C-alpha positions in Angstrom: 38.0 106.4 71.1 37.1 107.6 74.6 33.5 108.9 74.8 33.3 111.8 77.2 29.5 112.1 77.2 26.3 111.9 75.2 23.7 114.6 74.9 20.5 114.7 72.8 21.8 111.8 70.7 25.2 113.5 70.1 28.3 111.7 71.1 31.2 113.9 72.3 34.6 112.1 72.1 38.2 112.3 71.1 40.6 109.8 69.5 43.4 108.2 71.5 45.8 109.0 68.6 45.3 112.8 68.2 48.4 113.3 66.0 52.1 113.6 66.5 52.7 116.1 67.8 49.3 116.0 69.5 46.9 118.6 68.4 45.6 121.2 71.0 42.7 120.3 73.2 39.6 119.6 71.2 36.5 117.5 71.0 34.8 115.6 68.2 31.0 115.3 67.9 29.0 112.8 65.9 25.3 112.1 65.2 23.5 110.4 62.3 26.5 110.4 60.0 27.4 114.0 60.7 30.7 115.0 62.3 32.3 118.1 63.7 35.5 119.0 65.5 35.7 121.9 68.0 38.8 123.6 69.5 38.2 124.3 73.2 40.8 127.1 73.8 41.2 130.0 73.9 37.5 130.0 72.9 35.2 127.3 71.7 35.3 127.3 67.9 34.6 125.0 65.0 37.6 123.4 63.4 35.7 121.2 60.9 32.2 120.2 60.2 30.5 117.7 57.9 26.8 117.6 57.7 25.7 119.7 60.6 23.7 122.9 59.8 24.6 126.3 61.4 21.9 126.2 64.1 23.1 122.7 65.2 26.7 123.9 65.3 25.6 126.8 67.5 23.8 124.5 69.8 26.8 122.2 70.0 29.1 125.1 70.8 26.8 126.0 73.8 26.8 122.4 75.0 30.6 122.4 74.8 30.9 125.7 76.6 28.7 124.4 79.4 30.8 121.2 79.7 34.2 122.7 79.0 35.6 121.7 82.4 34.6 118.1 82.0 36.0 118.0 78.5 39.3 119.5 79.5 39.7 117.2 82.5 38.9 114.2 80.4 41.5 115.2 77.7 44.3 115.7 80.2 43.3 112.7 82.2 43.5 110.5 79.2 46.6 111.9 77.7 48.4 112.6 81.0 49.5 116.1 80.3 
């Protein structure tokens, strides 16, 4: 489970086994037993969320948008595509 970065206690990561065929570029976020998954392209959007409230999800979306280049490079660097 490669961790890409941490921010305000949130962990942004992806799994090494992201399906077969592999799902499109996305990131998972976890904090205090809550989880979310965000698609990165064509726009950042929530795929799934368990436990985060709407204002936290909006804040997470902004963090992801600010760091989208790092997330995208990390994904392609890890998976080699």
